[in-house]
C-alpha positions in Angstrom: 0.0 0.0 0.0 1.4 3.4 -1.0 0.9 6.1 1.7 0.7 9.8 1.3 4.2 10.0 2.9 5.6 7.6 0.3 4.1 9.8 -2.5 5.5 13.0 -1.0 8.9 11.4 -0.4 9.1 10.3 -4.1 8.1 13.7 -5.3 10.9 15.4 -3.3 13.6 12.9 -4.2 16.2 13.5 -7.0 19.3 11.5 -7.9 22.8 12.4 -6.8 23.5 14.2 -10.1 21.2 17.0 -8.9 23.7 18.2 -6.4 26.9 17.3 -8.2 27.5 20.9 -9.4 27.1 22.3 -5.9 29.6 19.8 -4.5 32.0 20.2 -7.3 32.1 24.0 -6.7 32.7 23.4 -3.0 35.2 20.6 -3.2 36.8 21.3 -6.6 36.2 17.6 -7.4 34.0 15.9 -10.0 31.8 13.8 -7.6 29.9 12.1 -10.4 32.7 9.7 -11.0 33.1 8.7 -7.3 32.5 5.1 -6.2 31.4 5.0 -2.6 30.4 2.5 0.1 27.6 3.1 2.6 28.7 2.8 6.2 25.3 1.7 7.2 24.6 -1.3 4.9 28.1 -1.6 3.2 26.6 -1.4 -0.3 28.9 -0.1 -2.9 27.6 2.3 -5.6 28.2 5.4 -7.6 27.4 8.9 -6.6 24.6 9.3 -9.2 22.6 6.6 -7.5 22.3 8.4 -4.2 18.9 9.8 -3.3 19.1 13.6 -3.1 16.8 15.8 -1.0 17.4 19.5 -1.8 14.3 21.4 -0.7 15.3 21.9 2.9 17.7 24.4 4.6 20.5 22.3 3.1 20.9 19.2 1.0 20.9 15.6 2.1 22.1 12.5 0.3 20.8 9.1 1.3 21.7 5.5 0.4 19.2 4.0 -2.2 19.5 0.6 -0.5 19.0 1.3 3.2 18.0 5.0 3.2 21.0 5.7 5.5 22.3 9.2 5.7 25.4 9.6 3.5 26.0 13.3 3.3 24.6 16.6 4.6 25.6 20.1 3.4 24.3 23.2 5.1 25.4 26.7 3.9 25.3 29.8 6.0 26.7 33.3 5.5 29.8 32.4 7.5 30.6 29.2 5.6 29.4 25.7 4.9 29.2 22.6 7.0 29.7 19.3 5.2 29.1 16.0 7.0 29.8 12.7 5.3 29.1 10.4 8.2 27.5 7.8 6.0 30.5 7.1 3.9 32.8 4.2 4.8 35.8 6.4 5.1 38.0 8.3 7.6 36.6 11.8 7.0 33.4 12.5 8.9 32.8 16.3 8.6 34.5 19.5 7.8 33.7 23.2 8.0 34.5 25.0 4.7 34.9 28.8 5.0 
């Protein structure tokens, strides 16, 4: 059974390519070619397959397999906060002036 919440969730969801330009400008890196591993379910995949939510105060990327949080980006006048806690890697978050 499809609920109203499921319908709204699907309507707000984009793929990872929707935020690639924003992250490329911030990191000076073409993220569309990145292979990554979800730290929640350990599924490997490409950046483009991530689920992007961009209509909030920042942007959020989630794993398409387990819906685990992969990346958050919040921008403010004083800088940006990038959190990548959902990637199976050493870096967890950084503040970018």
